[in-house]
Z-matrix of the N, CA and C atoms (Angstrom, degrees):
N
C 1 1.456
C 2 1.530 1 108.82
N 3 1.290 2 116.34 1 115.97
C 4 1.459 3 120.91 2 -179.73
C 5 1.510 4 109.57 3 -114.73
N 6 1.297 5 114.59 4 151.45
C 7 1.457 6 120.35 5 179.56
C 8 1.516 7 108.76 6 -127.69
N 9 1.302 8 116.47 7 128.93
C 10 1.462 9 119.81 8 179.63
C 11 1.521 10 112.24 9 -74.07
N 12 1.335 11 117.75 10 -14.60
C 13 1.457 12 120.61 11 -178.85
C 14 1.518 13 112.17 12 -71.97
N 15 1.339 14 118.11 13 -22.34
C 16 1.454 15 120.49 14 -176.91
C 17 1.518 16 113.21 15 -100.96
N 18 1.324 17 118.83 16 -1.68
C 19 1.455 18 121.07 17 177.72
C 20 1.518 19 109.74 18 -78.71
N 21 1.333 20 118.16 19 144.62
C 22 1.470 21 119.83 20 178.38
C 23 1.520 22 110.93 21 -65.87
N 24 1.325 23 115.56 22 150.36
C 25 1.454 24 122.01 23 -179.93
C 26 1.525 25 109.29 24 -74.26
N 27 1.351 26 118.38 25 132.91
C 28 1.463 27 119.82 26 178.34
C 29 1.533 28 110.82 27 -63.57
N 30 1.337 29 115.58 28 155.12
C 31 1.465 30 121.18 29 -176.82
C 32 1.522 31 111.77 30 -60.13
N 33 1.326 32 117.85 31 -35.39
C 34 1.465 33 119.60 32 -179.76
C 35 1.522 34 110.83 33 -65.69
N 36 1.327 35 117.97 34 -35.67
C 37 1.467 36 121.20 35 177.97
C 38 1.519 37 110.38 36 -71.30
N 39 1.351 38 117.10 37 -38.06
C 40 1.474 39 119.77 38 178.30
C 41 1.516 40 110.58 39 -63.71
N 42 1.318 41 117.02 40 -37.36
C 43 1.465 42 120.37 41 179.59
C 44 1.524 43 110.59 42 -65.74
N 45 1.327 44 117.90 43 -34.67
C 46 1.465 45 120.68 44 179.43
C 47 1.528 46 111.60 45 -71.94
N 48 1.340 47 118.56 46 -28.73
C 49 1.460 48 120.88 47 -176.85
C 50 1.514 49 112.77 48 -88.26
N 51 1.333 50 118.46 49 -9.02
C 52 1.463 51 120.42 50 178.95
C 53 1.520 52 109.25 51 -63.37
N 54 1.299 53 116.09 52 144.80
C 55 1.453 54 122.13 53 -178.30
C 56 1.514 55 109.46 54 -72.41
N 57 1.305 56 117.08 55 134.23
C 58 1.465 57 120.13 56 177.04
C 59 1.515 58 109.05 57 -114.41
N 60 1.303 59 116.11 58 138.84
C 61 1.456 60 123.11 59 -177.57
C 62 1.523 61 109.48 60 -83.53
N 63 1.325 62 118.47 61 133.02
C 64 1.461 63 119.89 62 175.23
C 65 1.524 64 108.96 63 -72.49
N 66 1.324 65 116.60 64 114.56
C 67 1.467 66 120.65 65 -173.44
C 68 1.513 67 113.60 66 -75.32
N 69 1.323 68 117.59 67 -23.44
C 70 1.457 69 118.07 68 -179.70
C 71 1.523 70 109.64 69 -84.31
N 72 1.286 71 118.18 70 145.53
C 73 1.455 72 122.73 71 177.04
C 74 1.514 73 113.94 72 89.87
N 75 1.327 74 119.55 73 5.19
C 76 1.456 75 120.67 74 178.87
C 77 1.520 76 110.15 75 -77.46
N 78 1.294 77 115.98 76 133.49
C 79 1.461 78 119.63 77 179.25
C 80 1.520 79 111.08 78 -72.93
N 81 1.326 80 116.29 79 -37.95
C 82 1.465 81 118.93 80 -176.05
C 83 1.519 82 111.86 81 -84.80
N 84 1.333 83 118.86 82 -16.76
C 85 1.446 84 121.60 83 178.63
C 86 1.513 85 113.69 84 84.26
N 87 1.327 86 118.96 85 -3.45
C 88 1.459 87 119.72 86 178.60
C 89 1.518 88 109.46 87 -120.82
N 90 1.311 89 116.04 88 144.79
C 91 1.458 90 122.05 89 -179.87
C 92 1.519 91 109.80 90 -93.39
N 93 1.296 92 118.48 91 156.30
C 94 1.460 93 121.24 92 176.79
C 95 1.522 94 109.73 93 -66.02
N 96 1.308 95 115.81 94 169.13
C 97 1.462 96 120.00 95 -178.20
C 98 1.519 97 110.14 96 -62.75
N 99 1.332 98 115.30 97 152.82
C 100 1.457 99 121.35 98 -176.74
C 101 1.516 100 112.05 99 -69.78
N 102 1.338 101 118.72 100 -15.56
C 103 1.456 102 120.54 101 -178.21
C 104 1.526 103 112.47 102 -78.53
N 105 1.307 104 117.65 103 -11.88
C 106 1.458 105 120.78 104 179.51
C 107 1.521 106 109.75 105 -68.56
N 108 1.326 107 116.94 106 129.94
C 109 1.462 108 119.91 107 178.27
C 110 1.512 109 109.48 108 -135.43
N 111 1.299 110 115.53 109 152.44
C 112 1.451 111 122.34 110 -178.97
C 113 1.523 112 108.78 111 -85.96
N 114 1.312 113 118.66 112 123.96
C 115 1.453 114 122.44 113 178.95
C 116 1.505 115 110.92 114 -94.95
N 117 1.323 116 115.93 115 -165.98
C 118 1.451 117 121.25 116 -179.12
C 119 1.527 118 111.05 117 -66.04
N 120 1.327 119 116.95 118 -39.09
C 121 1.452 120 121.08 119 178.58
C 122 1.525 121 107.30 120 -138.21
N 123 1.305 122 116.94 121 98.48
C 124 1.461 123 121.37 122 -176.29
C 125 1.512 124 109.61 123 -82.71
N 126 1.318 125 116.36 124 114.66
C 127 1.453 126 120.79 125 177.19
C 128 1.514 127 112.02 126 -106.56
N 129 1.315 128 117.15 127 -10.95
C 130 1.454 129 122.07 128 177.12
C 131 1.515 130 107.57 129 -123.62
N 132 1.298 131 117.16 130 119.62
C 133 1.451 132 121.11 131 179.49
C 134 1.522 133 108.75 132 -157.61
N 135 1.328 134 116.88 133 147.64
C 136 1.468 135 118.99 134 178.61
C 137 1.528 136 110.45 135 -87.19
N 138 1.310 137 115.61 136 146.08
C 139 1.456 138 121.03 137 174.27
C 140 1.519 139 109.18 138 -86.61
N 141 1.313 140 116.97 139 164.83
C 142 1.459 141 121.63 140 178.11
C 143 1.524 142 111.21 141 -60.40
N 144 1.324 143 117.17 142 -27.10
C 145 1.468 144 120.47 143 -179.94
C 146 1.516 145 112.06 144 -78.66
N 147 1.347 146 117.37 145 -6.76
C 148 1.455 147 120.85 146 -179.46
C 149 1.514 148 113.35 147 93.57
N 150 1.329 149 118.80 148 -5.88
C 151 1.450 150 122.70 149 178.76
C 152 1.523 151 108.26 150 -75.09
N 153 1.323 152 117.04 151 135.21
C 154 1.458 153 121.53 152 -179.97
C 155 1.528 154 109.24 153 -81.11
N 156 1.304 155 116.86 154 136.12
C 157 1.465 156 121.95 155 -178.47
C 158 1.519 157 110.61 156 -109.64
N 159 1.295 158 117.33 157 61.38
C 160 1.450 159 120.65 158 178.85
C 161 1.524 160 108.35 159 -103.00
N 162 1.336 161 117.58 160 126.91
C 163 1.459 162 118.70 161 179.57
C 164 1.525 163 110.64 162 -68.40
N 165 1.298 164 116.47 163 138.71
C 166 1.461 165 121.86 164 179.29
C 167 1.516 166 108.77 165 -117.91
N 168 1.305 167 116.95 166 128.97
C 169 1.457 168 121.80 167 -179.79
C 170 1.523 169 111.45 168 -67.52
N 171 1.316 170 117.61 169 -23.40
C 172 1.459 171 120.35 170 -178.98
C 173 1.525 172 111.74 171 -64.55
N 174 1.333 173 118.31 172 -20.79
C 175 1.453 174 121.27 173 -179.87
C 176 1.517 175 113.41 174 -80.95
N 177 1.330 176 117.82 175 -8.68
C 178 1.459 177 121.09 176 -178.56
C 179 1.521 178 109.77 177 -92.40
N 180 1.300 179 116.34 178 143.97
C 181 1.451 180 121.96 179 178.81
C 182 1.520 181 108.83 180 -119.73
N 183 1.300 182 117.00 181 125.54
C 184 1.452 183 121.75 182 177.90
C 185 1.521 184 108.45 183 -86.36
N 186 1.309 185 116.33 184 124.57
C 187 1.454 186 121.54 185 -179.52
C 188 1.519 187 107.60 186 -101.87
N 189 1.300 188 116.27 187 120.78
C 190 1.458 189 120.69 188 179.74
C 191 1.522 190 109.49 189 -80.67
N 192 1.336 191 116.68 190 133.52
C 193 1.467 192 117.58 191 177.21
C 194 1.523 193 109.26 192 -67.32
N 195 1.296 194 114.81 193 131.55
C 196 1.453 195 119.55 194 -178.85
C 197 1.513 196 111.30 195 -102.69
N 198 1.290 197 115.82 196 162.17
C 199 1.462 198 121.03 197 175.88
C 200 1.517 199 106.91 198 -82.26
N 201 1.326 200 117.46 199 126.53
C 202 1.467 201 119.12 200 179.88
C 203 1.523 202 110.60 201 -55.37
N 204 1.323 203 115.41 202 139.39
C 205 1.457 204 120.44 203 -173.21
C 206 1.526 205 113.32 204 -81.39
N 207 1.308 206 117.98 205 -39.41
C 208 1.459 207 119.19 206 -175.58
C 209 1.522 208 111.03 207 -96.22
N 210 1.316 209 117.64 208 157.64
C 211 1.468 210 120.57 209 178.59
C 212 1.531 211 112.25 210 -61.63
N 213 1.340 212 117.15 211 -33.11
C 214 1.461 213 119.82 212 178.84
C 215 1.525 214 110.94 213 -63.70
N 216 1.336 215 117.29 214 -40.51
C 217 1.453 216 120.34 215 179.45
C 218 1.521 217 111.40 216 -69.44
N 219 1.308 218 117.23 217 -34.46
C 220 1.454 219 120.77 218 -179.91
C 221 1.526 220 111.79 219 -65.75
N 222 1.313 221 116.98 220 -34.62
C 223 1.464 222 119.55 221 -179.08
C 224 1.527 223 113.23 222 -95.07
N 225 1.322 224 117.85 223 3.29
C 226 1.463 225 120.45 224 -174.69
C 227 1.522 226 113.01 225 -65.10
N 228 1.333 227 119.50 226 -34.97
C 229 1.457 228 120.66 227 -178.78
C 230 1.529 229 111.10 228 -66.46
N 231 1.318 230 117.31 229 -45.54
C 232 1.466 231 120.18 230 178.48
C 233 1.528 232 110.44 231 -65.33
N 234 1.338 233 116.74 232 -41.52
C 235 1.460 234 119.44 233 179.91
C 236 1.519 235 110.56 234 -65.38
N 237 1.334 236 117.55 235 -41.60
C 238 1.461 237 121.08 236 179.62
C 239 1.523 238 110.85 237 -61.50
N 240 1.323 239 117.49 238 -40.94
C 241 1.461 240 120.77 239 177.40
C 242 1.516 241 112.43 240 -62.59
N 243 1.335 242 116.34 241 -42.92
C 244 1.478 243 119.93 242 178.46
C 245 1.526 244 111.00 243 -66.63
N 246 1.335 245 116.56 244 -40.27
C 247 1.462 246 120.45 245 179.94
C 248 1.528 247 110.88 246 -63.98
N 249 1.335 248 116.89 247 -48.00
C 250 1.462 249 119.22 248 -179.23
C 251 1.527 250 111.94 249 -66.43
N 252 1.330 251 117.63 250 -32.28
C 253 1.464 252 119.75 251 174.52
C 254 1.528 253 109.84 252 -64.55
N 255 1.319 254 117.86 253 -38.74
C 256 1.459 255 121.05 254 176.59
C 257 1.525 256 110.62 255 -64.34
N 258 1.336 257 118.03 256 -40.38
C 259 1.466 258 121.39 257 178.14
C 260 1.524 259 110.10 258 -61.75
N 261 1.323 260 116.50 259 -44.97
C 262 1.469 261 121.02 260 179.67
C 263 1.525 262 110.47 261 -62.45
N 264 1.314 263 117.70 262 -40.43
C 265 1.465 264 121.12 263 178.99
C 266 1.526 265 111.24 264 -68.10
N 267 1.324 266 117.86 265 -35.57
C 268 1.468 267 120.85 266 175.95
C 269 1.524 268 109.68 267 -63.82
N 270 1.333 269 117.20 268 -44.82
C 271 1.456 270 120.49 269 -179.40
C 272 1.530 271 111.80 270 -65.52
N 273 1.331 272 116.96 271 -29.02
C 274 1.463 273 121.16 272 178.06
C 275 1.524 274 111.97 273 -86.19
N 276 1.340 275 117.61 274 3.25
C 277 1.467 276 124.21 275 -178.08
C 278 1.524 277 112.77 276 62.39
N 279 1.314 278 116.84 277 29.59
C 280 1.462 279 121.69 278 175.56
C 281 1.521 280 111.67 279 -97.36
N 282 1.307 281 117.50 280 -6.91
C 283 1.466 282 122.79 281 -177.34
C 284 1.520 283 107.05 282 -144.71
N 285 1.336 284 118.64 283 144.65
C 286 1.465 285 120.02 284 178.53
C 287 1.528 286 112.07 285 -69.59
N 288 1.307 287 115.29 286 141.11
C 289 1.463 288 122.03 287 -179.87
C 290 1.524 289 111.82 288 -59.69
N 291 1.308 290 117.70 289 -34.32
C 292 1.472 291 121.35 290 -175.68
C 293 1.525 292 112.79 291 -62.56
N 294 1.328 293 118.46 292 -17.54
C 295 1.462 294 119.88 293 178.77
C 296 1.538 295 111.91 294 -69.71
N 297 1.325 296 117.06 295 -15.36
C 298 1.470 297 119.91 296 -178.95
C 299 1.521 298 113.43 297 -93.56
N 300 1.323 299 118.12 298 -8.06
C 301 1.462 300 120.32 299 -171.77
C 302 1.527 301 112.25 300 -61.97
N 303 1.300 302 118.53 301 -34.55
C 304 1.463 303 121.84 302 -178.50
C 305 1.533 304 111.90 303 -72.30
N 306 1.329 305 117.63 304 -24.71
C 307 1.460 306 121.96 305 -171.58
C 308 1.524 307 113.69 306 -106.19
N 309 1.339 308 118.02 307 3.58
C 310 1.458 309 121.63 308 -178.70
C 311 1.524 310 110.12 309 -130.62
N 312 1.338 311 115.90 310 154.31
C 313 1.458 312 117.88 311 171.97
C 314 1.534 313 108.22 312 -84.51
N 315 1.322 314 117.00 313 177.57
C 316 1.469 315 121.13 314 -173.10
C 317 1.529 316 112.29 315 -62.22
N 318 1.321 317 117.78 316 -40.87
C 319 1.468 318 120.46 317 -177.73
C 320 1.522 319 111.88 318 -66.93
N 321 1.321 320 116.93 319 -43.57
C 322 1.472 321 120.52 320 179.56
C 323 1.524 322 109.81 321 -66.32
N 324 1.322 323 116.64 322 -42.42
C 325 1.467 324 120.17 323 179.48
C 326 1.532 325 110.30 324 -60.99
N 327 1.329 326 116.99 325 -43.38
C 328 1.466 327 120.74 326 179.06
C 329 1.528 328 111.18 327 -65.65
N 330 1.332 329 117.45 328 -38.43
C 331 1.461 330 121.07 329 178.11
C 332 1.528 331 110.92 330 -63.58
N 333 1.311 332 117.22 331 -46.48
C 334 1.467 333 120.84 332 179.24
C 335 1.523 334 110.41 333 -64.66
N 336 1.336 335 117.09 334 -40.56
C 337 1.467 336 120.41 335 179.79
C 338 1.529 337 111.20 336 -63.31
N 339 1.331 338 117.69 337 -44.35
C 340 1.464 339 119.41 338 -179.59
C 341 1.527 340 111.32 339 -69.47
N 342 1.314 341 117.70 340 -36.75
C 343 1.468 342 120.88 341 177.03
C 344 1.528 343 110.49 342 -64.52
N 345 1.329 344 116.12 343 -41.93
C 346 1.466 345 119.97 344 178.73
C 347 1.531 346 110.59 345 -64.49
N 348 1.325 347 116.54 346 -41.28
C 349 1.466 348 120.57 347 179.57
C 350 1.526 349 110.75 348 -62.01
N 351 1.327 350 117.17 349 -42.24
C 352 1.467 351 119.94 350 177.72
C 353 1.525 352 111.49 351 -63.19
N 354 1.327 353 116.76 352 -39.46
C 355 1.461 354 119.94 353 178.61
C 356 1.524 355 111.81 354 -66.94
N 357 1.332 356 117.33 355 -38.04
C 358 1.467 357 121.21 356 178.36
C 359 1.525 358 110.36 357 -66.72
N 360 1.340 359 116.70 358 -42.33
C 361 1.466 360 120.26 359 179.62
C 362 1.527 361 112.20 360 -65.56
N 363 1.313 362 116.59 361 -32.34
C 364 1.458 363 120.51 362 179.88
C 365 1.527 364 111.15 363 -71.23
N 366 1.308 365 116.80 364 -25.39
C 367 1.460 366 120.87 365 178.56
C 368 1.509 367 112.01 366 90.75
N 369 1.326 368 116.01 367 168.36
C 370 1.466 369 119.49 368 -178.15
C 371 1.530 370 111.04 369 -69.07
N 372 1.313 371 116.01 370 139.42
C 373 1.462 372 121.23 371 178.49
C 374 1.518 373 111.21 372 -93.13
N 375 1.305 374 117.00 373 -28.98
C 376 1.458 375 120.90 374 -177.13
C 377 1.524 376 108.52 375 -134.14
N 378 1.313 377 117.37 376 159.22
C 379 1.465 378 118.96 377 176.43
C 380 1.525 379 110.91 378 -61.36
N 381 1.312 380 116.81 379 152.15
C 382 1.461 381 121.78 380 -176.15
C 383 1.530 382 112.01 381 -62.73
N 384 1.330 383 117.60 382 -17.64
C 385 1.460 384 119.52 383 179.69
C 386 1.530 385 111.75 384 -81.03
N 387 1.333 386 117.35 385 -5.57
C 388 1.467 387 120.62 386 -179.87
C 389 1.526 388 109.89 387 -67.16
N 390 1.312 389 115.50 388 164.68
C 391 1.463 390 120.64 389 -178.86
C 392 1.523 391 110.76 390 -60.19
N 393 1.297 392 115.67 391 136.00
C 394 1.459 393 122.04 392 178.71
C 395 1.522 394 109.63 393 -78.32
N 396 1.333 395 117.63 394 149.35
C 397 1.465 396 118.84 395 175.82
C 398 1.523 397 110.52 396 -68.98
N 399 1.318 398 115.85 397 142.14
C 400 1.464 399 119.76 398 176.14
C 401 1.524 400 109.65 399 -146.95
N 402 1.323 401 115.22 400 154.82
C 403 1.452 402 122.16 401 179.57
C 404 1.525 403 107.67 402 -78.82
N 405 1.335 404 115.95 403 117.79
C 406 1.461 405 120.89 404 -177.07
C 407 1.528 406 111.90 405 -89.12
N 408 1.342 407 117.24 406 -44.69
C 409 1.468 408 120.55 407 179.72
C 410 1.519 409 109.70 408 -137.17
N 411 1.322 410 115.53 409 149.77
C 412 1.467 411 122.39 410 178.23
C 413 1.524 412 108.13 411 -135.20
N 414 1.331 413 115.85 412 133.26
C 415 1.462 414 121.70 413 175.86
C 416 1.528 415 107.80 414 -127.09
N 417 1.325 416 115.91 415 130.19
C 418 1.464 417 120.96 416 -176.61
C 419 1.526 418 109.28 417 -122.18
N 420 1.323 419 115.17 418 134.49
C 421 1.463 420 122.52 419 175.11
C 422 1.522 421 107.40 420 -123.82
N 423 1.332 422 116.51 421 140.16
C 424 1.467 423 121.33 422 -179.16
C 425 1.526 424 110.00 423 -113.39
N 426 1.341 425 117.80 424 93.39
C 427 1.472 426 119.29 425 176.90
C 428 1.525 427 112.28 426 -63.91
N 429 1.333 428 116.36 427 -32.68
C 430 1.465 429 121.58 428 175.51
C 431 1.522 430 107.91 429 -137.67
N 432 1.327 431 116.08 430 175.10
C 433 1.465 432 120.00 431 179.23
C 434 1.523 433 112.80 432 -69.12
N 435 1.322 434 117.23 433 -18.56
C 436 1.458 435 119.99 434 -176.57
C 437 1.527 436 112.68 435 -114.76
N 438 1.337 437 117.29 436 16.01
C 439 1.458 438 121.69 437 -177.42
C 440 1.525 439 109.84 438 -137.06
N 441 1.320 440 115.76 439 139.82
C 442 1.464 441 121.54 440 174.05
C 443 1.522 442 108.13 441 -131.21
N 444 1.321 443 115.96 442 131.23
C 445 1.457 444 121.08 443 174.24
C 446 1.520 445 106.47 444 -107.97
N 447 1.316 446 115.55 445 125.62
C 448 1.457 447 121.91 446 -170.16
C 449 1.513 448 109.96 447 -119.33
N 450 1.322 449 116.27 448 136.13
C 451 1.459 450 121.03 449 169.84
C 452 1.520 451 106.70 450 -126.24
N 453 1.322 452 115.54 451 141.35
C 454 1.458 453 119.80 452 -177.13
C 455 1.524 454 109.82 453 -142.42
N 456 1.330 455 114.33 454 152.69
C 457 1.460 456 121.22 455 173.54
C 458 1.515 457 107.27 456 -110.01
N 459 1.331 458 115.13 457 126.24
C 460 1.453 459 121.87 458 -178.77
C 461 1.522 460 107.61 459 -111.19
N 462 1.321 461 116.71 460 130.68
C 463 1.461 462 120.61 461 178.35
C 464 1.518 463 110.11 462 -112.13
N 465 1.325 464 114.15 463 144.90
C 466 1.463 465 121.12 464 174.69
C 467 1.519 466 106.03 465 -143.30
N 468 1.313 467 115.86 466 108.50
C 469 1.448 468 119.23 467 -174.08
C 470 1.514 469 108.69 468 67.18
N 471 1.318 470 117.71 469 -125.17
C 472 1.450 471 121.92 470 179.42
C 473 1.512 472 114.00 471 -98.47
N 474 1.325 473 118.55 472 5.89
C 475 1.470 474 121.58 473 -176.58
C 476 1.518 475 110.98 474 -107.94
N 477 1.320 476 115.52 475 153.79
C 478 1.464 477 121.77 476 177.64
C 479 1.519 478 109.57 477 -126.12
N 480 1.312 479 115.65 478 146.60
C 481 1.462 480 122.94 479 174.93
C 482 1.524 481 107.51 480 -134.61
N 483 1.315 482 115.95 481 164.70
C 484 1.465 483 120.78 482 -179.15
C 485 1.520 484 109.95 483 -115.15
N 486 1.316 485 114.89 484 148.39
C 487 1.469 486 122.13 485 173.27
C 488 1.520 487 106.68 486 -133.36
N 489 1.313 488 116.19 487 135.32
C 490 1.465 489 121.72 488 173.65
C 491 1.521 490 107.51 489 -122.79
N 492 1.317 491 116.16 490 140.08
C 493 1.465 492 120.08 491 -178.48
C 494 1.522 493 109.63 492 -143.80
N 495 1.308 494 114.65 493 153.27
C 496 1.463 495 121.43 494 173.74
C 497 1.518 496 107.22 495 -115.70
N 498 1.311 497 114.83 496 126.60
C 499 1.460 498 121.09 497 179.50
C 500 1.518 499 108.50 498 -114.95
N 501 1.322 500 116.25 499 133.47
C 502 1.457 501 121.67 500 176.85
C 503 1.515 502 108.68 501 -118.15
N 504 1.331 503 115.82 502 139.72
C 505 1.454 504 121.22 503 177.44
C 506 1.520 505 107.86 504 -80.02
N 507 1.322 506 116.08 505 112.94
C 508 1.462 507 122.24 506 -175.00
C 509 1.522 508 107.88 507 -128.88
N 510 1.316 509 116.79 508 116.24
C 511 1.475 510 122.39 509 -178.02
C 512 1.528 511 110.91 510 55.45
N 513 1.332 512 114.58 511 44.89
C 514 1.465 513 123.57 512 176.31
C 515 1.530 514 114.29 513 62.32
N 516 1.339 515 116.94 514 27.07
C 517 1.468 516 121.21 515 171.47
C 518 1.513 517 107.66 516 -143.91
N 519 1.329 518 116.33 517 152.28
C 520 1.447 519 121.86 518 -178.65
C 521 1.524 520 109.90 519 -77.72
N 522 1.337 521 115.42 520 137.20
C 523 1.444 522 122.47 521 -179.95
C 524 1.521 523 107.03 522 -130.30
N 525 1.334 524 117.95 523 127.24
C 526 1.455 525 121.98 524 178.81
C 527 1.530 526 108.50 525 -80.42
N 528 1.339 527 115.78 526 117.46
C 529 1.460 528 120.25 527 -176.77
C 530 1.537 529 112.61 528 -107.09
N 531 1.332 530 117.02 529 -9.09
C 532 1.471 531 120.47 530 176.29
C 533 1.522 532 107.88 531 -157.97
N 534 1.330 533 115.20 532 143.70
C 535 1.461 534 120.38 533 178.11
C 536 1.517 535 108.22 534 -145.90
N 537 1.316 536 114.94 535 141.76
C 538 1.470 537 121.08 536 179.79
C 539 1.524 538 108.52 537 -136.80
N 540 1.318 539 115.88 538 131.84
C 541 1.459 540 121.74 539 179.87
C 542 1.527 541 108.67 540 -106.39
N 543 1.329 542 115.97 541 133.76
C 544 1.459 543 120.24 542 180.00
C 545 1.506 544 112.42 543 -111.18
């Protein structure tokens, strides 16, 4: 039993698969050496201008996660999880929409209200005894001291969905100013 997949490639086939440089359009007028070949993932390659495009690790900066300085930032992850769980419960019609009015701006409140209305009009997809949606994971990033960007994974039964939200500290309380459902 022989397999052609394990035989070495003939030299004539290797020559055909070698990468060839397009000679027209070069700014410098010279092509790279003929030994250059394109691999599965080329991370080093010359540009037409002659500038080398090799990634350098020295250009990357590692940012150490810091401990939030203010008490509001320290509690933002727990608050974000509770807030997004409330949003999920509102969309599932397990909680009244009006409970979110204090924690959302007008645009977010209108978006959640219209999304909930569409879900109600569509009707129930599963029996009420099915698993309720819940927030499984929450990740919070603080671009500034008064802003939190939140991403969460919501599970319902065997399916997962994503929610992203932007929270701004307004009058010493968190206010959701943007929300996106995935």
